[in-house]
N, C-alpha and C positions, 0 to 999 in steps of 0.2 A: 306195689306199683313198680314201674320199670326203672332200671338204672341204665341210662343212655350214655354211650361214649361218643365224644366229639373228637374228631381227628386233629382239629386245629382251630384255636380261637381266632376270630377275626381282629379283635382289638383287645386292649387290656380290660375292657368292661363288658363288651357285647359280642355275640356271635349270631350271625344271621341263620335262620332256620326256615324250612318250608312248612307248608300247612300241616303236614303229617306230624310235626313235633309241637304244634301250638297247644294241643290239649294237655300233654304232660307238662309242658312249660307253664301253662296257666295253672294247673293243679299244684305245681311247686311254688307258685307265686313269683315266677321268674320271667314271665313273658313281658316283653316290651314291644310296642307297636309304633310304626312310623319313625324309626330311628335312622340315623345316617347309614347304618350297615344294611338296612333292608326293611321291608314291610313288617316282618316278624323277626324278633331276636330274643335270645336267652341272655339274661343279665347274670354276670359272674364276677362283678367288680369287687365283691366283698371277700373273695378268696375261698380257699378250702375250709369246709366246716370242721375238719379234724385238726389240721395243723396251722391254718391261717395263711399258708402260702398263697400269694396272688397268682392268678392265671394270667399269663402274659400273651400277647398276640403271638400266634404260632404254636402255643402249647396245646397238648392234648389235655382234656379234662372230662369229667363225668357229671351228670345230673341225676340225682336220686329224686325222682318226682314224688315219691311217697313221703319222703322226709323233708322235701323242699330244700335240699342241700346241694351245693356244688362241691365237688371233690377234686383234688389234684389227681394226676395220673396214678400215683402210687396208692393213694387211699381209695380211689375209685376201683382199681383192680382188686384190691383186698376185699372191699365190700361186695363187689359183684362176683368174686371168686374166679377171676381170670388168671 
């Protein structure tokens, strides 16, 4: 599955996404609907799956939809090979 990079988290827990990202977010078990940030959002409040660092509002982060994991910018780049 895809490893998707998000430029900037909206809040410490959620980032709004459009309909094109709902499928991978749902597959990852990270889709939230009807939240304060938007109709569809990705949940990342549990932090990076590798190091545990929290994703804060304004931070870049990655979603590995196949593994169902959120990754901080450093570990997301490594996993995706950026």
